[in-house]
C-alpha positions as CSV (number, residue, x, y, z in Angstrom):
1,M,0.0,0.0,0.0
2,A,1.4,3.4,-0.9
3,L,2.2,5.9,1.8
4,Q,-0.6,8.3,0.9
5,D,-3.1,5.4,1.0
6,K,-1.9,4.5,4.6
7,V,-2.3,8.0,5.8
8,A,-5.7,8.5,4.1
9,Q,-7.0,5.2,5.5
10,A,-5.8,6.2,9.0
11,W,-7.8,9.4,8.8
12,V,-10.9,7.6,7.5
13,N,-10.6,5.0,10.3
14,F,-10.1,7.7,12.9
15,A,-13.1,9.8,11.6
16,R,-15.3,6.7,11.7
17,T,-14.2,5.0,14.9
18,G,-11.8,7.2,16.8
19,N,-9.1,4.6,16.1
20,P,-6.7,5.0,13.0
21,S,-5.5,1.4,13.2
22,Q,-5.6,-0.7,10.0
23,P,-4.3,-4.1,9.0
24,G,-0.5,-4.1,9.6
25,L,-0.6,-0.8,11.4
26,E,-1.8,-0.9,15.0
27,W,-2.4,2.5,16.8
28,K,-1.3,2.7,20.4
29,P,-3.0,5.6,22.3
30,F,-0.9,8.4,23.8
31,T,-0.8,8.3,27.6
32,K,1.3,10.2,30.1
33,E,2.8,6.9,31.2
34,S,3.5,5.7,27.7
35,P,3.6,8.5,25.1
36,Q,3.3,7.0,21.6
37,A,3.5,8.5,18.0
38,M,2.2,7.0,14.8
39,V,5.0,7.3,12.2
40,F,4.1,7.0,8.5
41,D,7.2,6.0,6.4
42,T,8.5,3.1,4.3
43,V,7.7,1.0,7.4
44,S,4.8,2.7,9.2
45,Q,4.4,1.9,12.9
46,S,3.4,3.2,16.3
47,I,6.5,3.9,18.3
48,P,7.3,5.3,21.8
49,L,7.8,9.1,21.7
50,A,11.1,9.5,23.4
51,D,11.6,13.2,22.9
52,D,11.0,14.6,26.4
53,A,11.3,18.3,25.1
54,L,8.6,17.7,22.5
55,V,6.3,15.7,24.9
56,A,6.5,18.6,27.4
57,L,5.0,21.0,24.8
58,L,2.0,18.8,24.3
59,P,-1.2,19.6,26.2
60,V,-2.4,16.8,28.4
61,P,-6.0,15.8,27.4
62,A,-8.7,16.7,30.0
63,G,-9.6,13.9,32.4
64,R,-6.1,12.3,32.3
65,G,-5.1,13.6,35.8
66,A,-3.4,16.7,34.6
67,T,-3.3,19.9,36.7
68,P,-3.8,23.0,34.5
69,T,-0.8,25.3,34.5
70,A,-1.7,28.9,35.5
71,G,-1.2,31.5,32.9
72,R,-0.3,29.0,30.2
73,S,-2.1,29.2,26.8
74,S,-1.7,27.2,23.7
75,G,-0.2,30.2,21.8
76,S,2.4,31.2,24.4
77,A,6.1,31.2,23.6
78,R,8.4,29.2,25.8
79,G,12.0,30.1,26.4
């Protein structure tokens, strides 16, 4: 399957079910304990997201035990 077909099918599956998995490409949800990223490439896969600096920039979804940070907005610059 061509890369664009894998990406398109993942979006279709996600829109229909909330889960982008497809045969040969299992989606693993992102959690605070086990951050995951779905990578589309020659070999597409769900992998652990090991970039702590990038993970720190991501908002924690509501209901996942996060404490809101005072004064922080999605458009604020970090330095």
